[in-house]
C-alpha positions as CSV (number, residue, x, y, z in Angstrom):
1,M,4.4,37.7,9.4
2,L,5.4,35.4,12.2
3,D,8.6,36.8,14.8
4,K,11.4,34.6,12.9
5,K,12.3,32.6,15.8
6,I,8.6,30.8,16.4
7,A,8.8,30.8,12.7
8,D,12.3,28.6,13.0
9,L,10.6,26.8,16.2
10,I,7.5,25.3,14.0
11,N,9.8,24.7,11.1
12,T,12.1,22.7,12.8
13,Q,8.4,21.5,14.8
14,V,7.8,20.2,10.5
15,N,11.2,18.2,10.1
16,K,10.3,16.7,13.8
17,E,6.8,15.6,13.2
18,L,7.6,13.9,9.8
19,Y,10.5,11.6,11.9
20,S,7.4,10.5,13.8
21,A,6.6,9.2,10.7
22,Y,9.2,7.5,10.0
23,L,9.9,6.5,13.5
24,Y,6.0,4.6,13.6
25,L,6.6,3.1,9.7
26,D,9.8,1.5,11.1
27,F,7.2,0.0,14.2
28,A,5.5,-1.3,11.7
29,N,8.0,-3.1,9.9
30,Y,8.8,-4.6,12.8
31,Y,5.9,-5.9,14.0
32,E,5.3,-6.6,9.7
33,D,8.2,-8.7,11.1
34,E,6.8,-10.4,14.1
35,G,3.6,-11.6,12.5
36,L,1.7,-8.6,14.1
37,D,-0.6,-6.7,11.5
38,G,-3.1,-5.6,13.4
39,F,0.1,-3.6,15.5
40,A,1.9,-3.0,11.6
41,H,-1.3,-1.7,10.7
42,W,-2.1,0.6,13.7
43,Y,1.3,2.2,13.3
44,E,1.1,2.6,9.7
45,I,-2.3,4.8,10.6
46,Q,0.1,6.7,13.5
47,A,2.7,7.5,10.2
48,Q,-0.6,9.1,8.7
49,E,-1.6,11.1,11.4
50,E,2.0,12.2,11.8
51,R,2.5,13.5,8.3
52,D,-0.8,15.3,8.8
53,H,0.5,16.9,11.3
54,A,3.4,18.1,9.6
55,M,1.5,19.1,6.7
56,M,-0.9,21.6,9.3
57,M,2.0,23.3,10.0
58,R,3.8,23.1,6.9
59,K,0.1,25.8,5.5
60,Y,0.3,27.6,9.0
61,L,4.2,28.6,7.8
62,L,2.5,28.9,4.2
63,D,-0.3,30.8,5.1
64,N,1.8,33.9,7.5
65,G,4.6,34.2,4.5
66,V,7.3,31.9,6.1
67,R,9.2,29.6,3.5
68,V,9.9,26.2,4.6
69,T,12.9,24.4,4.8
70,F,13.1,20.7,4.8
71,E,15.8,19.4,6.3
72,A,17.1,14.8,6.1
73,I,15.1,13.1,8.1
74,E,16.9,10.9,10.7
75,K,16.8,6.8,10.3
76,P,15.2,5.5,13.0
77,D,17.9,3.3,14.9
78,K,16.8,1.4,18.0
79,E,16.3,-1.9,17.8
80,Y,13.5,-3.6,19.1
81,K,14.4,-7.0,21.5
82,C,10.1,-7.6,22.4
83,H,7.0,-6.4,21.7
84,T,6.2,-3.5,24.4
85,C,9.5,-2.2,22.7
86,P,8.4,-0.6,20.4
87,L,5.2,0.5,22.5
88,Q,7.1,2.1,25.3
89,A,9.7,3.7,22.9
90,G,6.3,5.6,20.9
91,L,5.4,6.4,24.5
92,E,8.6,8.3,25.1
93,H,8.6,9.8,21.1
94,E,4.7,11.2,22.5
95,Q,6.3,13.0,25.5
96,Y,9.3,14.7,23.8
97,V,6.8,16.0,21.2
98,T,4.8,17.6,23.6
99,S,7.9,19.7,24.6
100,L,9.0,20.4,21.6
101,I,4.9,21.9,20.8
102,T,5.2,23.3,24.9
103,A,8.2,24.8,23.5
104,I,6.3,26.7,21.1
105,Y,4.1,27.4,22.6
106,K,5.9,29.2,25.9
107,E,7.6,31.6,22.9
108,A,3.9,32.5,21.7
109,A,2.9,33.3,25.0
110,N,6.1,35.0,25.6
111,Q,5.8,37.3,22.8
112,S,1.8,37.4,23.2
113,D,1.6,36.1,19.3
114,Y,-2.5,35.0,20.6
115,K,-2.5,33.8,16.1
116,T,0.0,31.2,17.4
117,M,-1.4,30.2,20.2
118,Q,-5.0,29.8,19.3
119,F,-3.3,27.6,16.3
120,L,-0.6,25.9,18.8
121,D,-4.6,24.7,20.9
122,W,-5.6,22.2,18.6
123,F,-1.8,20.4,18.8
124,I,-1.4,20.6,23.0
125,K,-4.8,18.7,22.8
126,E,-4.3,16.5,20.4
127,Q,-0.8,15.4,22.3
128,V,-3.3,14.7,25.5
129,E,-5.1,12.1,23.3
130,E,-1.8,11.1,21.4
131,E,-0.1,10.3,25.0
132,K,-3.2,8.9,26.7
133,N,-3.3,6.1,23.1
134,A,-0.1,5.3,23.3
135,D,0.0,4.6,27.1
136,D,-3.5,2.9,26.8
137,L,-1.6,0.7,24.5
138,L,1.3,0.1,26.0
139,K,-0.7,-1.5,30.1
140,K,-3.3,-3.0,27.2
141,M,0.4,-5.0,26.0
142,K,1.8,-5.7,29.7
143,L,-1.5,-6.8,30.5
144,F,-2.6,-9.6,27.5
145,G,0.5,-9.2,25.4
146,G,2.6,-12.1,27.2
147,D,-0.9,-14.6,26.7
148,S,-0.9,-16.4,23.0
149,K,-4.9,-15.5,22.8
150,G,-4.5,-12.3,24.6
151,L,-2.0,-11.1,22.5
152,Y,-4.3,-12.4,19.3
153,M,-8.0,-10.6,20.7
154,L,-5.0,-7.0,21.0
155,N,-4.1,-7.8,17.4
156,Q,-7.3,-8.2,16.2
157,E,-8.6,-4.7,17.9
158,L,-5.4,-3.0,16.1
159,A,-6.0,-4.1,12.7
160,S,-10.0,-2.5,13.0
161,R,-8.1,1.0,13.6
162,V,-9.5,2.9,10.9
163,Y,-7.6,6.8,9.6
164,T,-9.5,9.7,10.4
165,P,-7.8,12.9,8.7
166,A,-7.7,15.5,11.3
167,A,-10.9,18.2,11.2
168,A,-8.1,20.7,11.4
169,L,-6.8,20.0,7.8
170,S,-10.4,21.0,6.4
171,D,-10.3,24.3,7.5
């Protein structure tokens, strides 16, 4: 059985991951409206990954005898004034998610909950990748997005992204 504080932190994170999916779908909506279907596609896949993360945490709680509580998911409330704005917001959001997962890990370490620490190791590594991808995309947009041909090529590159379920889902 998980410690209540750790269980509550993970349950909260389940809801945060679902919010992340909403946020990325909001980005996808913005890019669809702007005619950038590749960017929209990239964020649709990103939303699927966030839902996967929520499901992995949900399963961990259930496997440890903890009832999962779903909260109302906030509506994304940002207005985007430029093509770079969602990308910047995405990077900041990933950094925020990293801080949340790190806080759960710290609590697990404080309680010598090695099982939860091991479970969270995957998410710690995933957040390194998530932040890097968000940062790389923002850098590419700053480099090439001001040129219509560059923006077109970047949009095409993002349209080719293929969804791959997390390996941890098959465990």
